[in-house]
Structure formats: C-alpha cells, structure tokens
C-alpha positions in Angstrom: 6.2 1.9 0.0 7.6 1.0 3.4 10.9 -1.0 3.4 11.5 -4.0 5.5 13.9 -3.4 8.4 17.1 -5.6 8.5 16.0 -7.4 11.7 12.6 -8.1 10.0 14.4 -9.4 6.9 16.5 -11.7 9.1 13.4 -13.0 11.0 11.5 -13.4 7.7 14.3 -15.4 6.1 14.5 -17.7 9.1 10.8 -18.2 9.3 10.5 -19.0 5.5 13.4 -21.4 5.8 11.8 -23.2 8.7 8.5 -23.3 6.9 10.1 -24.6 3.7 12.0 -27.5 5.3 9.0 -29.8 6.0 7.6 -29.2 2.4 11.1 -29.8 0.9 11.5 -33.0 2.9 8.0 -34.3 1.9 8.5 -33.4 -1.8 12.0 -34.9 -1.9 10.9 -38.1 -0.2 7.9 -38.5 -2.5 10.1 -37.9 -5.6 12.9 -40.2 -4.6 11.0 -42.9 -2.7 13.7 -42.7 -0.1 12.9 -42.6 3.6 13.3 -39.1 5.1 16.5 -39.9 6.9 18.3 -40.9 3.7 16.7 -38.7 1.1 19.3 -36.0 1.4 22.1 -38.6 0.6 22.4 -37.6 -3.0 24.3 -35.6 -5.5 24.4 -32.0 -4.2 22.9 -30.7 -7.5 19.9 -33.0 -7.0 19.4 -31.9 -3.5 19.7 -28.2 -4.4 17.2 -28.7 -7.3 14.8 -30.4 -4.8 14.9 -27.3 -2.6 14.4 -25.1 -5.7 11.3 -27.2 -6.5 9.9 -26.6 -3.0 10.5 -22.9 -3.3 8.5 -23.0 -6.6 5.5 -24.5 -4.7 5.8 -21.7 -2.2 6.1 -19.1 -5.0 2.9 -20.4 -6.6 1.0 -20.3 -3.3 2.2 -16.7 -2.6 1.0 -15.6 -6.0 -2.4 -17.2 -5.4 -2.7 -15.6 -2.0 -1.6 -12.2 -3.4 -4.3 -12.4 -6.1 -6.9 -13.1 -3.4 -5.7 -10.1 -1.4 -5.8 -7.9 -4.5 -9.2 -9.1 -5.4 -10.5 -8.5 -1.9 -9.1 -4.9 -1.9 -10.6 -4.3 -5.3 -14.0 -5.7 -4.1 -13.9 -3.2 -1.3 -13.3 -0.3 -3.6 -9.5 -0.1 -4.2 -8.6 0.9 -7.7 -5.6 -0.2 -9.7 -3.6 2.8 -8.8 -3.9 1.9 -5.1 -3.1 -1.8 -5.7 0.0 -0.8 -7.7 1.1 1.6 -5.0 0.8 -1.2 -2.4 2.8 -3.6 -4.5 5.3 -1.0 -5.7 4.3 -1.1 -9.4 2.4 1.2 -11.7 -1.4 1.2 -12.1 -0.9 -0.4 -15.5 1.3 -3.1 -13.9 -1.3 -3.8 -11.3 -4.0 -4.1 -14.0 -1.8 -6.6 -15.9 -0.8 -8.6 -12.7 -4.4 -8.8 -11.3 -6.7 -8.3 -14.3 -9.9 -9.1 -12.5 -9.1 -7.5 -9.2 -11.1 -4.3 -9.8 -14.4 -5.4 -11.2 -16.4 -2.3 -10.7 -16.0 1.4 -10.8 -15.9 3.4 -7.6 -19.3 3.3 -6.0 -21.7 6.0 -6.8 -23.1 7.4 -3.5 -26.6 7.4 -5.1 -26.6 3.8 -6.0 -29.0 1.8 -3.8 -27.8 -1.8 -4.7 -24.4 -3.2 -5.0 -23.0 -6.7 -5.7 -19.8 -8.5 -4.4 -18.1 -11.4 -6.0 -15.6 -12.8 -3.5 -14.0 -16.1 -2.6 -16.1 -17.9 -5.3 -19.5 -16.6 -3.9 -21.7 -13.6 -4.5 -23.6 -11.2 -2.3 -25.9 -8.4 -2.9 -26.1 -5.2 -0.8 -29.3 -3.2 -0.7 -30.4 -0.1 1.1 -33.6 -0.4 3.0 -35.7 2.6 1.9 -37.8 2.8 5.1 -34.8 3.0 7.4 -31.9 4.0 5.2 -29.9 1.1 6.7 -28.1 -1.5 4.6 -28.7 -5.2 4.4 -27.0 -8.1 2.5 -27.9 -11.5 1.1 -25.4 -14.0 -0.3 -24.5 -17.4 -1.5 -21.1 -18.9 -0.7 -19.0 -21.0 -3.0 -20.2 -24.0 -1.0 -23.8 -23.3 -1.8 -24.7 -22.0 1.7 -27.0 -19.0 1.6 -26.9 -16.2 4.2 -28.3 -12.8 5.0 -28.0 -10.0 7.5 -30.3 -10.6 10.5 -33.4 -8.4 10.4 -32.5 -6.8 13.7 -28.9 -6.2 12.7 -29.2 -3.6 10.1 -25.9 -2.0 9.0 -25.5 1.7 9.2 -23.3 2.0 6.1 -22.8 0.2 2.8 -19.2 -0.5 3.9 -20.4 -2.2 7.1 -22.8 -4.4 5.1 -20.0 -5.2 2.6 -17.7 -6.2 5.5 -20.3 -8.6 7.0 -21.1 -10.1 3.5 -17.4 -10.5 2.8 -16.8 -12.3 6.1 -19.7 -14.7 5.2 -18.3 -15.3 1.7 -14.9 -16.0 3.1 -16.3 -18.5 5.6 -18.1 -20.2 2.8 -15.3 -19.9 0.2 -14.2 -22.1 -2.6 -11.2 -23.2 -0.5 -13.6 -24.5 2.1 -16.1 -26.0 -0.3 -16.3 -29.8 0.0 -14.4 -29.9 3.3 
C-alpha cells in the first residue's frame, strides 16, 4: 500500500482543518445558542469537546463514503482480497468491514446476463445475441428508468456496466427527492 508523503500529509492536515472549521462553528453555535463571534468564549474543555464532536461527524461521513467506494469496487468485480489490499487489511477484515460490498462471484465469461445493485438502484446487463454487443436497462433510486440507446451498443460487459453505473449514480438515493 503506498504511503502518503510528508508534504501530502501536511497539505491534507491543513485542508481537513480548514474543512472542519465551518462545520465546528455551525455545530457549536447550534449547541450553545451563542452567536458565532462569541461561541468560542467558553471553558477550553467545552471548546475542545465541540471540535471532537465535529470530527466525529466527519468520521461518520468518511465511513459512509468509504463503504460506497468499496461497494462500487465490488459491483465492478473487485473481491474482498483486493478491497483489503487497498485498505491495508486482510481479506477477512475487508469482509467484516464491508459485508455487502462483494455481492456476486467473479463473472463467468459464459454468462449472458448480469445485474448491478448500486447507489440504491438496479440495472441489468444483457448480451445481444444477434450482434454480440452488450446493452443495459436500469431504474435509479429516484424511480427514473433508463437504458442504453439502441445505436450505442457497448462492445464489452464492462463498458455496459460503466454506463449503467454512471446512470445509477446520477439517479442515486443521495439525489432522490432533491
């Protein structure tokens, strides 16, 4: 697993601190009812705990985004050994961390139909017998249905999966109702 360089670590720490500040300010102001300019006028322990609370919100969001990334990799065919290697843990550790990330075995080259479950939606991939090309149909989490255009046949199963995945992401659960 590649290590982060010292200058990258410094830049990351700075960027995270800058990103955290507005969240910490907003959360502290909401919790205390104080205007933003006075909300840090408090016992240092209370202030430090407010910052810790903001970091907890960031930690939960990173875990959510990590699970989405693992699920996406699994949907495209990554196995738990690969997920574990990317995260620096064992295959068993990856299976425990993201139990639903790998939902199907490695694709059998002979299979003609496949299904994707991504971002709260589903899509089916099918090989067109007459041409050997691949097509997809799907329904996003927001209820929108889509399909590959008849004149835009995909040469490979992976290409069809990429187009279907992009559609499902665009119509994801995060976007539903917005």
